[in-house]
C-alpha positions, 0 to 999 in steps of 0.5 A: 596758720595760713601760708602762701608763696610763689616760686620764681627760679631762685626767688620765693615770695609769699605771706604768712597769716596766723592768729595773734593770741590763741584764737582767730577771734582775738585777732590776726597778724600777717606779713610778707617774706622774700627768700633768695638762693644764690645758686641755680638749682638742678630741680625744684619740687613743691609739695604744699607749703614745702619746697625742695631745691636740689643741687648738683654740688661738689665737695665744699660748695656753699649755698647761701639762702638770704631771707627777709620779711616786711610788713608791707609787701614781698617786693618791699621785703626783697628791697629791704634785704638788698639794702641791709645785706646786699652781696654780703656772705654768711660769715660777714652777716654773722660777724655783724650780728655778733657785734650788734648783740655784743654791743647790746648785751655789753651794756650790763657787765656782771661778775659772779657765779658762772651759772648765774652769769649764764642765766643773766645773759640768757634772760637779758637777751630774751628781754630784748627780743620784743617788740620788733622794728617793722619799719623798712630801711626807708621808714615805711611800715604797715599799721594795725589798721592795714594802712601804710605809714612812714616813720621819719627819724625814728624806728617804728616798733610793733609786736605788743604784749604790754599786759605782760611786759609793761611790768618788767621789760619796759622799765628795764629798757628805760635804764639801758635803752632810753632811746629805744624806749622813746621810739617805743613810745612814739610807736605807741602814739602811732598805735593810738592813731591807727585805732588801738584796741585792747587785744589786737585787730584782724590786720596786725603787721606782726604778732601782737597779743595785748596792748593794755597798760600802754598808758602806764608805759608812757607815764613811766617814761615821762616820769623818767625824763624820756619824753621826746614823743608827742603825747599831747596829740594822742591824749584825747584818744587815750582819754577815750580808751581809758573811759571805755576800759572794762569795769566788770570782773574784780581783776578788770576793775583793779587793772582799769583803776591802775590806768585811771591812776596813770591817766591822772598823772599824765593829765597832771604833767600836761597841766590838765587839772580837771582831768587829773582830779577826775581820773584820780577819783575814778582810780580810788573807786577800786576800793569798792571791789577791794572791800567786797572781794579782797578784804576777807580771804576764805576757801573761795579765794584760792580758786584759779579763775574764780569770780571770773578772773582772767588768770589767777586767784583772788589771793594773787590779784588782791595785791595788784594795787601798786599805785595805792599800797597805802590805801590797801594798808589802811583798809586792812587796818594798818601796816602790821596787818598788811605785813602779816597777811603778806607773810601768810601769802608766802608761808602758805605758798599762794604766790604764783611766779608762773604768771604775771598778776603777782610778780611784784609781790615778793618786793612788797615787804620793802614797804613794811618793817620786814624788808629782809623777807623780800630779800629771802623770797627773791633770793629763793626764786633766783637761786634755790628750789622753790615750791609752786602750786599753780600752773597758768590755769589750774592749781596742781594736785601735785606741787612743783618743787625745783628751780624756777629759772634753769640752765636747760632747754626748757629754761623755766618751771613747768607752764611758765611763759616768758611772755615777750620777755616779761619773766626774763626781765624780772630775772635781770632786774631782781638779780641786780637787786632792783625792781619797779614795784609800781611802774609809773613811779620812778622808783625801784625796790632794793634787794640783795643782788646775786652778783659780786659786781654789776656795771651798767653802761649809761648814756653820756659815758656814765655808769652805775655800779652795784657791788655786793660785799660778803656775797655767798649762797647763804649771805643774801640779807642786807646789813647796810647800803651806801650810795656814792659813799653815803649811808642809804637806810631806805629800801628803795632807789630813784631812777634818777639816782641810777641814771645819774651814775655812781656806785651802790654798795651792799654789805650782806650777811646770813642773818636778817637785819631788823633795822635796815630799810625800815625807815624812809619807806616809799609807800605809793598812795593816792590822795583824792582830797 
């Protein structure tokens, strides 16, 4: 990290510059800061990047330090601080911050085991820390291309780790923060105009790791009615990006196919029929690598980074075709074979919750005749000691057995990275009993919540309530579900059914139901005919 500063009395101005993603070649970010001390110091001593202010202060003297950051300049940071804080004292600012977080966190109210409630709000808080508002009160911001822009009538967000949090955090925000998600999509459109790259540029205005699957994020919003952003104007840039996506290693082929599928759906929504047909056909080509590398699993299928995979094994990546689970089932020989191999994946502890590629897989039993297995596995991850064999890059010689999400300073199992709120949002969604298996489809898989009641505050003075009857540590199997008083026999719920408001009520028991959720299954599949 590189830090530069200038001291002028009680004002310190400067800049910070650092790698965005582990190494300089993956990009750099930089921003400016302005810091003001409200008392005159007796002396000031600089030692490198450390500045010592010495005060002759009597008992009860309070020294306030006010700081601000800007994507534009240190003087802009100073103006922003004056506009946002002005002459306010510490207690007033703390009161404002508390009220702001109370308003945000208060959009979901949960009742249940006090430990789980603490974990829920810890992770709900974490899931809203990224991306960040980098526009000044006047709307000015600096783009990835190092040029200053103006956001008129919306908040410009930056600080991307989309490869990670497109899976969970953004789908969560489509429920609780649709206005924020619309501004995030407007900001992604800005990013395309600034020359979006897959990782990050050398001139990022805020920490940014990866921007892959922005197309999926915007599709998900469009499908959910969050559409007050000009996607038409950046459509040619999105086409160029997806056509240049890598088609090399097995994982990159699966991930690129997901973007092809999303691009096909966006083209359909924009009435670009030929593009829709072309991208859907390109998405279906994932089947070639799937048959070659993922059809038959052997000893080489459980090697971290095997076959050039980014982070994971062939076993973990083979399920990353959420847009065409039906196609995977057909290649394997049908739903029963798919179910048995999915069961093997968990029975042999091949699942890795410490990284993103397979975090949707616990919910895939909802697409089979065994949705009770998803209920068991998800409850295990949320509440019980769980065996994990993998870190981020290696398979451990000694497996970890313990809680994955913990109420302690570490917070998670070893080597698990929250990745811009991805894993926290997984906890929030799963603990409420809903999960987006295929982001881009406005549908959530259902499992048993771990709270006796959940209340989601929605726009327009509406609310969606989730109730769990007979809930206990052993009662996590769904016996029956009603939606607004009517029986729900399918193992999924639509986004519209949630955001329309109402009550989802689960009746739970300690033995699996072999019938609930086995009819009316939602199985994503592409049709290229």
